[in-house]
C-alpha beads as a LAMMPS data file, in Angstrom:
LAMMPS data file: protein, C-alpha beads

234 atoms
233 bonds

1 atom types
1 bond types

-500.0 500.0 xlo xhi
-500.0 500.0 ylo yhi
-500.0 500.0 zlo zhi

Masses

1 110.0

Atoms # bond

1 1 1 -224.821 279.165 236.763
2 1 1 -223.044 282.485 236.372
3 1 1 -219.310 282.494 235.908
4 1 1 -217.238 282.851 239.046
5 1 1 -214.312 284.615 237.404
6 1 1 -214.415 288.240 236.333
7 1 1 -211.857 287.833 233.521
8 1 1 -210.975 285.294 230.892
9 1 1 -207.188 285.646 230.759
10 1 1 -205.368 285.028 227.464
11 1 1 -201.891 283.596 227.966
12 1 1 -200.705 283.729 224.334
13 1 1 -198.774 286.978 224.813
14 1 1 -197.593 286.660 228.419
15 1 1 -194.006 285.876 227.355
16 1 1 -193.985 289.202 225.462
17 1 1 -194.885 291.172 228.584
18 1 1 -198.341 291.821 227.159
19 1 1 -201.476 291.488 229.260
20 1 1 -204.640 290.294 227.501
21 1 1 -208.067 289.386 228.797
22 1 1 -211.810 289.599 228.235
23 1 1 -214.130 290.457 231.083
24 1 1 -217.052 288.169 231.895
25 1 1 -220.612 288.663 233.066
26 1 1 -219.360 288.474 236.657
27 1 1 -217.357 291.686 236.150
28 1 1 -220.527 293.549 235.200
29 1 1 -221.351 295.445 232.053
30 1 1 -219.076 298.062 230.498
31 1 1 -221.801 299.220 228.117
32 1 1 -223.687 302.491 228.549
33 1 1 -226.960 301.483 226.878
34 1 1 -228.347 299.123 229.509
35 1 1 -230.493 299.815 232.564
36 1 1 -227.551 300.026 234.962
37 1 1 -226.717 303.554 236.210
38 1 1 -223.991 305.190 234.135
39 1 1 -222.135 306.093 237.337
40 1 1 -221.720 302.398 238.182
41 1 1 -220.524 301.532 234.678
42 1 1 -218.056 304.411 234.651
43 1 1 -216.735 303.329 238.048
44 1 1 -215.714 300.024 236.445
45 1 1 -213.946 301.836 233.609
46 1 1 -212.090 304.163 235.973
47 1 1 -211.028 301.236 238.157
48 1 1 -209.631 299.477 235.098
49 1 1 -207.749 302.556 233.915
50 1 1 -206.285 303.039 237.396
51 1 1 -205.223 299.394 237.519
52 1 1 -203.470 299.448 234.152
53 1 1 -201.941 302.939 234.293
54 1 1 -198.788 301.974 236.258
55 1 1 -197.702 299.541 233.520
56 1 1 -199.372 301.143 230.488
57 1 1 -199.895 304.894 230.955
58 1 1 -201.862 305.292 227.700
59 1 1 -205.372 303.802 227.514
60 1 1 -207.337 304.027 224.253
61 1 1 -211.000 303.329 223.506
62 1 1 -213.423 304.496 220.824
63 1 1 -217.067 304.739 219.920
64 1 1 -217.433 301.601 217.853
65 1 1 -219.387 301.826 214.607
66 1 1 -218.889 298.385 212.999
67 1 1 -216.412 299.788 210.513
68 1 1 -212.807 299.059 209.596
69 1 1 -210.974 302.120 210.881
70 1 1 -207.885 301.315 212.954
71 1 1 -206.294 304.213 214.838
72 1 1 -202.518 304.079 215.277
73 1 1 -201.392 305.503 218.621
74 1 1 -198.076 307.275 219.083
75 1 1 -196.321 307.347 222.442
76 1 1 -196.451 311.091 223.119
77 1 1 -199.467 311.189 225.386
78 1 1 -200.766 309.854 228.673
79 1 1 -204.186 309.160 230.144
80 1 1 -207.452 307.842 228.727
81 1 1 -208.049 308.752 225.096
82 1 1 -211.460 308.128 223.538
83 1 1 -211.681 308.290 219.739
84 1 1 -214.896 309.552 218.131
85 1 1 -215.338 306.619 215.700
86 1 1 -213.110 303.569 215.261
87 1 1 -213.197 299.803 215.660
88 1 1 -209.517 299.142 216.128
89 1 1 -206.376 300.363 217.836
90 1 1 -202.734 299.749 216.922
91 1 1 -199.790 300.687 219.117
92 1 1 -196.223 300.254 217.842
93 1 1 -194.693 301.206 221.213
94 1 1 -195.003 299.643 224.630
95 1 1 -196.957 301.439 227.304
96 1 1 -200.254 301.550 225.427
97 1 1 -203.406 299.690 226.421
98 1 1 -206.655 299.481 224.464
99 1 1 -210.141 298.117 225.005
100 1 1 -213.047 297.224 222.746
101 1 1 -216.546 296.251 223.856
102 1 1 -218.147 293.063 222.565
103 1 1 -221.239 290.922 223.007
104 1 1 -221.092 288.366 220.136
105 1 1 -218.658 290.218 217.829
106 1 1 -215.089 288.960 217.727
107 1 1 -212.348 290.667 219.738
108 1 1 -209.123 290.236 217.740
109 1 1 -205.911 290.423 219.766
110 1 1 -202.690 290.944 217.776
111 1 1 -199.215 291.154 219.287
112 1 1 -195.535 291.199 218.329
113 1 1 -192.712 289.999 220.619
114 1 1 -191.385 293.580 220.764
115 1 1 -194.577 294.786 222.448
116 1 1 -196.341 296.223 219.403
117 1 1 -200.075 295.466 219.582
118 1 1 -203.400 295.849 217.844
119 1 1 -206.882 295.221 219.201
120 1 1 -209.881 295.034 216.873
121 1 1 -213.671 294.703 217.134
122 1 1 -215.015 292.580 214.273
123 1 1 -218.655 291.733 213.699
124 1 1 -219.869 290.638 210.292
125 1 1 -219.472 294.145 208.875
126 1 1 -215.945 294.520 210.191
127 1 1 -215.052 291.052 208.952
128 1 1 -216.441 291.829 205.496
129 1 1 -214.612 295.186 205.487
130 1 1 -211.367 293.334 206.337
131 1 1 -210.580 295.140 209.561
132 1 1 -208.081 292.365 210.301
133 1 1 -206.101 293.389 207.218
134 1 1 -206.139 296.987 208.432
135 1 1 -204.747 296.046 211.822
136 1 1 -202.015 293.825 210.400
137 1 1 -201.105 296.419 207.775
138 1 1 -200.879 299.167 210.398
139 1 1 -198.203 297.152 212.184
140 1 1 -196.493 295.955 208.998
141 1 1 -196.005 299.541 207.832
142 1 1 -194.054 300.135 211.031
143 1 1 -191.768 297.141 210.612
144 1 1 -193.710 294.391 212.376
145 1 1 -194.174 291.760 209.679
146 1 1 -197.143 289.411 209.693
147 1 1 -195.064 286.244 210.080
148 1 1 -193.824 287.516 213.462
149 1 1 -197.276 288.370 214.831
150 1 1 -199.543 286.299 217.031
151 1 1 -203.325 286.509 216.756
152 1 1 -205.946 285.391 219.239
153 1 1 -209.671 285.416 218.462
154 1 1 -211.481 285.918 221.743
155 1 1 -214.893 284.897 223.092
156 1 1 -217.601 285.496 220.468
157 1 1 -220.693 283.853 219.050
158 1 1 -219.837 280.499 217.486
159 1 1 -220.585 279.118 214.036
160 1 1 -223.425 276.965 215.351
161 1 1 -225.241 279.889 216.976
162 1 1 -224.631 282.700 214.490
163 1 1 -227.283 282.676 211.768
164 1 1 -227.249 285.398 209.108
165 1 1 -229.384 286.374 206.143
166 1 1 -228.547 285.073 202.640
167 1 1 -227.257 288.538 201.706
168 1 1 -224.856 288.670 204.655
169 1 1 -223.760 285.093 204.054
170 1 1 -222.917 285.960 200.445
171 1 1 -220.927 289.033 201.504
172 1 1 -218.926 286.993 203.995
173 1 1 -218.340 283.822 202.008
174 1 1 -219.011 284.605 198.351
175 1 1 -221.463 281.716 198.271
176 1 1 -225.190 281.817 197.552
177 1 1 -227.815 280.351 199.877
178 1 1 -231.594 280.612 199.750
179 1 1 -232.348 280.702 203.474
180 1 1 -230.749 282.124 206.612
181 1 1 -227.566 280.131 207.286
182 1 1 -225.038 279.876 210.083
183 1 1 -221.520 281.222 209.653
184 1 1 -218.418 281.082 211.837
185 1 1 -216.817 284.530 211.952
186 1 1 -213.795 283.307 213.898
187 1 1 -213.111 280.571 211.349
188 1 1 -213.256 283.157 208.556
189 1 1 -210.932 285.467 210.479
190 1 1 -208.494 282.655 211.291
191 1 1 -208.293 281.749 207.605
192 1 1 -207.800 285.406 206.690
193 1 1 -205.005 285.722 209.259
194 1 1 -203.183 282.743 207.807
195 1 1 -203.629 284.131 204.300
196 1 1 -201.881 287.289 205.520
197 1 1 -198.905 285.201 206.598
198 1 1 -199.610 284.944 210.322
199 1 1 -198.333 281.607 211.596
200 1 1 -199.649 281.618 215.151
201 1 1 -203.446 281.889 215.340
202 1 1 -205.488 280.697 218.315
203 1 1 -209.215 280.792 219.023
204 1 1 -211.057 280.940 222.330
205 1 1 -213.252 277.915 223.083
206 1 1 -215.945 280.192 224.507
207 1 1 -219.152 281.115 222.668
208 1 1 -221.009 284.107 224.051
209 1 1 -224.367 282.548 223.126
210 1 1 -223.681 278.947 224.189
211 1 1 -222.045 280.156 227.396
212 1 1 -224.505 282.944 228.089
213 1 1 -224.170 282.298 231.823
214 1 1 -220.554 283.431 231.489
215 1 1 -220.726 286.183 228.849
216 1 1 -223.146 288.829 227.641
217 1 1 -224.716 288.006 224.261
218 1 1 -226.633 290.409 222.040
219 1 1 -228.314 287.475 220.295
220 1 1 -229.478 286.207 223.687
221 1 1 -231.112 289.572 224.387
222 1 1 -228.504 291.034 226.729
223 1 1 -227.925 294.774 226.877
224 1 1 -224.683 294.262 228.791
225 1 1 -221.254 294.342 227.163
226 1 1 -217.954 292.792 228.148
227 1 1 -214.676 294.308 227.063
228 1 1 -211.483 292.919 225.584
229 1 1 -208.290 294.527 226.895
230 1 1 -204.759 294.393 225.505
231 1 1 -201.910 296.143 227.309
232 1 1 -198.201 296.104 226.460
233 1 1 -196.373 296.775 229.706
234 1 1 -193.482 299.241 229.754

Bonds

1 1 1 2
2 1 2 3
3 1 3 4
4 1 4 5
5 1 5 6
6 1 6 7
7 1 7 8
8 1 8 9
9 1 9 10
10 1 10 11
11 1 11 12
12 1 12 13
13 1 13 14
14 1 14 15
15 1 15 16
16 1 16 17
17 1 17 18
18 1 18 19
19 1 19 20
20 1 20 21
21 1 21 22
22 1 22 23
23 1 23 24
24 1 24 25
25 1 25 26
26 1 26 27
27 1 27 28
28 1 28 29
29 1 29 30
30 1 30 31
31 1 31 32
32 1 32 33
33 1 33 34
34 1 34 35
35 1 35 36
36 1 36 37
37 1 37 38
38 1 38 39
39 1 39 40
40 1 40 41
41 1 41 42
42 1 42 43
43 1 43 44
44 1 44 45
45 1 45 46
46 1 46 47
47 1 47 48
48 1 48 49
49 1 49 50
50 1 50 51
51 1 51 52
52 1 52 53
53 1 53 54
54 1 54 55
55 1 55 56
56 1 56 57
57 1 57 58
58 1 58 59
59 1 59 60
60 1 60 61
61 1 61 62
62 1 62 63
63 1 63 64
64 1 64 65
65 1 65 66
66 1 66 67
67 1 67 68
68 1 68 69
69 1 69 70
70 1 70 71
71 1 71 72
72 1 72 73
73 1 73 74
74 1 74 75
75 1 75 76
76 1 76 77
77 1 77 78
78 1 78 79
79 1 79 80
80 1 80 81
81 1 81 82
82 1 82 83
83 1 83 84
84 1 84 85
85 1 85 86
86 1 86 87
87 1 87 88
88 1 88 89
89 1 89 90
90 1 90 91
91 1 91 92
92 1 92 93
93 1 93 94
94 1 94 95
95 1 95 96
96 1 96 97
97 1 97 98
98 1 98 99
99 1 99 100
100 1 100 101
101 1 101 102
102 1 102 103
103 1 103 104
104 1 104 105
105 1 105 106
106 1 106 107
107 1 107 108
108 1 108 109
109 1 109 110
110 1 110 111
111 1 111 112
112 1 112 113
113 1 113 114
114 1 114 115
115 1 115 116
116 1 116 117
117 1 117 118
118 1 118 119
119 1 119 120
120 1 120 121
121 1 121 122
122 1 122 123
123 1 123 124
124 1 124 125
125 1 125 126
126 1 126 127
127 1 127 128
128 1 128 129
129 1 129 130
130 1 130 131
131 1 131 132
132 1 132 133
133 1 133 134
134 1 134 135
135 1 135 136
136 1 136 137
137 1 137 138
138 1 138 139
139 1 139 140
140 1 140 141
141 1 141 142
142 1 142 143
143 1 143 144
144 1 144 145
145 1 145 146
146 1 146 147
147 1 147 148
148 1 148 149
149 1 149 150
150 1 150 151
151 1 151 152
152 1 152 153
153 1 153 154
154 1 154 155
155 1 155 156
156 1 156 157
157 1 157 158
158 1 158 159
159 1 159 160
160 1 160 161
161 1 161 162
162 1 162 163
163 1 163 164
164 1 164 165
165 1 165 166
166 1 166 167
167 1 167 168
168 1 168 169
169 1 169 170
170 1 170 171
171 1 171 172
172 1 172 173
173 1 173 174
174 1 174 175
175 1 175 176
176 1 176 177
177 1 177 178
178 1 178 179
179 1 179 180
180 1 180 181
181 1 181 182
182 1 182 183
183 1 183 184
184 1 184 185
185 1 185 186
186 1 186 187
187 1 187 188
188 1 188 189
189 1 189 190
190 1 190 191
191 1 191 192
192 1 192 193
193 1 193 194
194 1 194 195
195 1 195 196
196 1 196 197
197 1 197 198
198 1 198 199
199 1 199 200
200 1 200 201
201 1 201 202
202 1 202 203
203 1 203 204
204 1 204 205
205 1 205 206
206 1 206 207
207 1 207 208
208 1 208 209
209 1 209 210
210 1 210 211
211 1 211 212
212 1 212 213
213 1 213 214
214 1 214 215
215 1 215 216
216 1 216 217
217 1 217 218
218 1 218 219
219 1 219 220
220 1 220 221
221 1 221 222
222 1 222 223
223 1 223 224
224 1 224 225
225 1 225 226
226 1 226 227
227 1 227 228
228 1 228 229
229 1 229 230
230 1 230 231
231 1 231 232
232 1 232 233
233 1 233 234
């Protein structure tokens, strides 16, 4: 049965005045590559921007390329900014919101009590390229040390469902296998976060493949995409 809620709200950062959530299948797709008319998809995006603008006047997205580039956003602009190619956003100042699209890859939410944030899109390539390190470093260079950050790993494909080739498994784990093997990206990312000195790491219980009635899943054959949103209110 399809999910009845349009958003999976993340409460980890609420005490910081930071809004975080992932949309669900009920909200509809935010991806442009499916059969749904682009006008309908864009209407969802515009509605989201209009909703968030009063509390976060800057809204950043990017064309995601499964890389490790994290764009750092200053506070001297307003509106909806779309970057040509990036898989992460960092915002040292309040008033900035960001979104990444996902459908099995891991949305990584990072926040500091001051309102500094980072939002990352991490599939196996981004995980191997250490995009998490890039996001944490972007904040650390601006005075937000890792031990003061909180990280949440959002809905993504779980370690039981995500099977990869021996080559990919070796890149991710450093271990050799002879046949396709399952790997848990969120477990790898959680361990990496702790290695960076982050003390508070949480993981969503939702798997996009196991709970395909609730979320879009690329591995399940969906063309739809949900989005992860992180907004530090002014």
